[in-house]
C-alpha positions as CSV (number, residue, x, y, z in Angstrom):
1,M,116.4,112.9,128.4
2,N,113.0,112.5,126.9
3,R,112.3,110.5,124.0
4,V,111.8,112.6,120.7
5,K,115.1,114.8,122.0
6,S,116.8,111.0,122.2
7,L,115.5,109.7,118.8
8,R,116.2,113.2,117.1
9,L,119.6,113.2,118.2
10,E,120.5,109.4,117.5
11,K,119.0,110.4,113.9
12,G,121.7,113.4,113.7
13,I,119.1,115.9,113.1
14,T,118.9,119.2,114.3
15,Q,115.3,120.7,116.3
16,Q,115.1,122.7,112.5
17,R,115.2,119.8,110.8
18,L,112.8,118.0,112.5
19,S,110.1,120.5,112.6
20,M,110.2,121.0,108.6
21,D,110.1,117.2,108.6
22,I,107.0,117.0,111.0
23,H,105.5,120.6,110.0
24,V,105.4,122.4,113.6
25,S,107.6,125.0,115.0
26,Q,111.3,124.8,115.8
27,Q,110.4,126.3,119.0
28,Y,107.3,123.7,119.7
29,I,110.1,120.8,119.4
30,S,112.5,122.7,122.0
31,K,109.6,122.8,123.7
32,V,108.5,119.5,124.0
33,E,112.2,118.4,124.4
34,N,112.6,120.5,127.8
35,G,108.9,119.4,128.7
36,D,107.7,122.7,129.0
37,S,104.9,121.2,125.9
38,A,102.8,118.6,125.7
39,L,102.3,116.1,122.5
40,T,99.1,116.1,121.2
41,E,98.2,112.8,119.2
42,D,98.5,113.9,116.2
43,I,101.8,114.8,116.9
44,I,102.6,111.8,117.9
45,I,101.4,109.3,115.8
46,R,103.3,111.6,113.4
47,L,107.0,111.5,115.3
48,A,106.0,107.6,115.6
49,K,106.0,107.3,111.9
50,Y,108.6,109.1,111.5
51,F,111.0,107.8,113.5
52,H,109.9,104.4,112.7
53,V,109.1,103.5,116.1
54,S,106.2,102.2,118.6
55,L,103.7,104.7,120.0
56,A,104.1,103.2,123.5
57,Y,108.0,103.8,123.1
58,L,107.5,107.4,121.7
59,L,105.2,108.1,125.3
60,G,107.7,106.3,127.3
61,I,105.1,103.1,128.2
62,S,107.3,100.9,126.6
63,D,110.8,100.3,125.7
64,D,110.2,98.2,123.1
65,R,110.8,100.1,120.1
66,F,109.5,98.2,117.2
67,S,106.7,96.0,118.5
68,E,104.0,97.4,117.1
69,I,105.3,98.0,113.9
70,I,107.4,94.9,112.8
71,K,105.0,92.4,114.8
72,E,103.2,91.5,112.1
73,N,106.6,89.7,109.9
74,E,107.1,86.3,111.4
75,D,110.5,86.1,110.0
76,P,113.1,86.4,113.0
77,G,115.6,87.3,109.8
78,V,113.2,89.6,108.5
79,R,112.4,91.3,112.6
80,E,116.0,91.8,112.6
81,W,116.9,93.9,109.6
82,L,114.1,96.1,109.9
83,E,115.2,96.6,113.5
84,Y,118.8,97.5,112.1
85,Y,117.0,99.6,109.0
86,Y,114.9,101.6,111.6
87,R,118.1,102.8,113.6
88,L,119.6,103.9,110.8
89,N,119.3,107.9,110.1
90,K,117.5,108.9,106.6
91,E,120.8,109.2,104.4
92,N,121.8,105.8,105.5
93,Q,118.3,104.3,104.7
94,N,118.7,105.8,101.5
95,T,122.4,104.2,100.7
96,V,120.6,100.6,102.0
97,T,118.2,101.0,99.5
98,V,120.5,102.4,96.7
99,L,122.6,99.3,97.4
100,S,120.0,96.9,97.3
101,K,118.8,97.9,94.2
102,Y,121.8,97.6,93.1
103,L,122.3,93.9,94.3
104,I,118.7,92.8,92.8
105,E,120.1,94.1,89.5
106,V,123.1,92.4,89.8
107,Q,121.6,88.9,90.9
108,N,118.7,89.4,88.5
109,K,121.5,89.1,85.5
110,K,123.3,85.9,86.8
111,D,120.0,84.2,86.3
């Protein structure tokens, strides 16, 4: 299975949703997933940003999804948290954001 299809299925989104989100046709996504069309440089960058993965991972050069994204962060706990966060679909990422904001509010009220 190619990486685009794998990432799309992992996020639980349709080809149509992905195509709308990155501004390409659904037919193009289908052709990419079936190996009938190559990715352009622009689309590779859009997909890497969309799925929060490294370019090397998306292209199948590396099995390390996040090295380019989180390598600057020296704190192992933060790196681990980011890896978990990036694996979530958009809905669950939004839930994490809402919960984080709520916890900060509760924490600030205690101080």
